[in-house]
C-alpha positions in Angstrom: 126.6 108.0 227.5 126.5 111.2 225.4 125.1 109.3 222.4 122.2 107.9 224.5 121.4 111.3 225.9 121.5 112.9 222.4 119.2 110.2 221.0 116.8 110.6 223.9 116.6 114.4 223.4 116.1 114.0 219.6 113.4 111.4 220.2 111.6 113.6 222.8 111.7 116.7 220.5 110.5 114.8 217.4 107.7 112.9 219.1 106.4 116.2 220.6 106.5 117.8 217.2 104.3 115.0 215.7 101.7 115.1 218.4 98.0 115.2 217.4 96.3 118.1 215.8 94.3 119.9 218.5 92.2 122.2 216.2 88.4 122.1 216.2 86.8 119.5 213.9 83.3 121.0 214.2 82.4 123.9 212.0 82.8 127.3 213.7 79.9 128.7 211.8 77.0 128.8 214.3 74.4 128.8 211.6 75.6 125.6 210.1 76.0 123.9 213.5 72.3 124.8 214.4 71.1 123.4 211.1 73.1 120.2 211.5 71.6 119.7 215.0 68.1 120.1 213.5 67.4 123.0 215.9 66.3 125.3 213.1 65.8 125.2 209.3 67.1 127.7 206.9 69.0 130.9 207.6 68.1 133.6 210.3 65.4 136.0 209.2 67.0 138.9 211.1 70.0 139.7 213.4 69.8 142.0 216.4 73.1 143.7 217.3 73.2 145.0 220.9 76.7 146.2 221.8 78.9 143.2 221.2 76.1 140.7 221.2 74.8 139.3 217.9 71.4 137.6 218.2 70.0 135.6 215.3 66.2 135.4 215.0 64.6 132.5 213.0 61.1 132.1 211.5 60.0 129.8 214.3 60.8 132.6 216.9 63.9 131.1 218.4 66.6 133.6 219.2 70.2 132.4 219.4 73.4 134.0 220.5 76.3 131.8 219.4 75.2 128.2 220.3 72.8 129.3 223.1 69.1 130.0 223.0 68.5 133.4 224.5 64.8 133.7 224.0 61.7 133.0 221.9 59.8 135.8 220.1 56.0 135.5 219.7 54.8 135.0 216.2 
């Protein structure tokens, strides 16, 4: 009985240790993600920093904060 219990515990611990890797597979760099999604071309022309917010402004007028569009600036 003890042997079966020990084997079951060892199996449970080792199978949990080899579970899948749950890290992100997509790039964390927002600029690269926007370029891959064909939302914009090139790098931001300017960056507005308002408190903790970082807003990237592109040539076409789109303004992004992280992955989200926060506005459009007139040309």
